[in-house]
N, C-alpha and C positions, 0 to 999 in steps of 0.2 A: 109183676112186671109184665107188660105185654111181649116183650122180646124173648121172654122165655118160650112162649108159645109159637112166637113166629120162626125162632131157630129150628123148633122140631118140626114144624110144619115144613119149611122149606128144606130142610135135611132129609125128610121121608119123601117129598116130590122129588129131589135129585137121587133117590135111592142109595144114600150114603148111610154107613154106620158112624157111630159117634167117633171111632177111631179113624175112619177115614176122613171126617171133617176135621178132628183135631191135628191131623198129619197136614192137610192144606192151610190151615191158619197158625200152624207152628205153635200148637200147645198140646198138652196132655188129654186124653180120653177123660179123665176125671174132671179137667176144666170144663170141657164141652157139657159134661153131666150136670156139675154145679151151675152152668148157665141155664140150661133147660130145666133143672129143679128149683131155681131162683135164688139159689145160695150165694152166688156172686154175679157180677156184671160185668160183661165184656169190657176191657179197656179200649181205648180210641184206635189203637193199631188193631186190635183185634175185629173190632167194628168194620173198619176199612176192609180187612181181608175176607171177612164174612160176606160183605155186600158184593165183593168181586166174586166170591166163590159161587154164591147165589144167584148172581148176575141181576142184583137188584140195586137201588138206590140206597144210600145211606139214609136219607130221609124216610123212604119206605120201610127201612129195616127198624130204625127206632122209633116211627110215629107212634105217639100215645106215651112214649117213655121220656120224653123231653123234662117234663116236671120233676119226675123222678131223679133225672140226672142232675137237673139244676139243684135239687135238694140235697143230694149227696155231696155235689162239689161246695155248695154253700156250708153244709156241715163241717167239711174238711177245712175250709176257710176259717170257720168260726172256730174249730179247735186249735189249729194254727195261731189265731189271734189272741186266744186265751193262753197258750203255752208261751208264748212271746210276751204276754203281759204279765205273766207271773215271772218269768225271767228277768224281765226290766224291772219289776218291784224290788226283788231281791238284788239286782245289781245296784239300784238307786241305795239302798240300804247299806252295802257295801261301801260305795263311795262316800256316806256320810260318817260311816263307823271305823274305817280302817286307816285312814291317813296318818293319824298321829301314833297309833301302835306300830304301824309299819315302818314308819320313819324312826321311831325310838328303839326298836328293837333290831332293825335291819339297816338303819342308815341308808345310804343311797341305793341299795338293792331293793329296800321297801318302797323308795320312790318309783324305781322301774316297775314294780309289781303293781303299783297304785296307778300308773300310767296306763298298764295293760287292763287293769279292771275298768278304767275310765272309758278306754277305747271299746271294750266288749259292752260295756253301759251305752255307748253312743251308736254302736251298730245295732242293738236291739230297739232303741229309741226311734232310729230311722225306718226300720222295720215297721214298727206300731204306726208311724207317721203315714207309710206307703199304704197301710190297710185304711187308716183313715181317711186319706185321701181316696184310695179305690171305692169305698163305700159311703163317700160323702158324709162322713161322721166327724163332727168338730166338737159340738158342745157335749156337757155332761149328759144331757138328756138324750141326745142321739146316740152316744157311746153307751149309756145305760140300755137304750132299747136294743141295739144291736147286740149286746151281751146276753139280752133275754131272749133273743131270735126274733125279735119284733121289727116293725119299721114305725117310724112316725106318720100320722095324716099330713095330708097336704097344707091343712092349717097350722099344724104344729110345727111342720118343716118350716114354714113361712115366719112363724114366729121365732124360732131358733136363728134362722137367716137374720132377722132384725137385730137379735142380740149382739151378732159376730162383731160388729166394729167395736162396740163398747169393751165386748169381753177381751179383744186383742189389747186396746189400751191398758185395761187393768190388768191384764195377764203380764204384759212387759213390765209394768210399774212393781208388781209383786214379786216377779222372778228377780227384778234387780235389787229389791230389797231384800229378799231370801239370800241371794247370792253374795251381797254385801254383809250380812250377818255372819253366814257359813264361813266367810274369808276373814274376817276379823276374828270370829272364835279360833279358827285354825292358825292364825297367824299369832295370837295371843299364846296357845297352847305351843306353838312350835318355837316361839321365842323363850318361854318358861323352860322348855325342855333342854333346847340347844344354846339359850342365850347365857 
């Protein structure tokens, strides 16, 4: 990272020790040392304070490190997407497997617990949809490429966009049929247990 060398150089030009710089940007001396030894990267607040202390623009301070910063941010976003995807998958299984046992063993309290499970599932579903909208990923191929840290070529994107109208209709029909089947099974089981 070029910023490590830039911080060392600018600190030396100002005649400051690591302790003095740390005091001016409200961090520990160890944090400054980690920046200069490329162990960590300054956060945005620290970058702003560093640019002020050194009397340089933020662009000049981080020039050349923008691609590294973007890579780190994308990596963090990818990790969040994966974590939320795993949670959503587990919650979907809970939605499918828990209603009858909860209702049978806990009665109305079981129904209340199921509603909470459903609400949590919808919360994570909305978060996943926000990621999909932010990174313009809607089809399986786009999601798969994103999860592998890649992106589609322009031609592949155009092909996927052409499929979207048909996929929306097919998705709506399949979702309705699946919901109808799940409701029918749940109603039959509920009727058998409580009927």
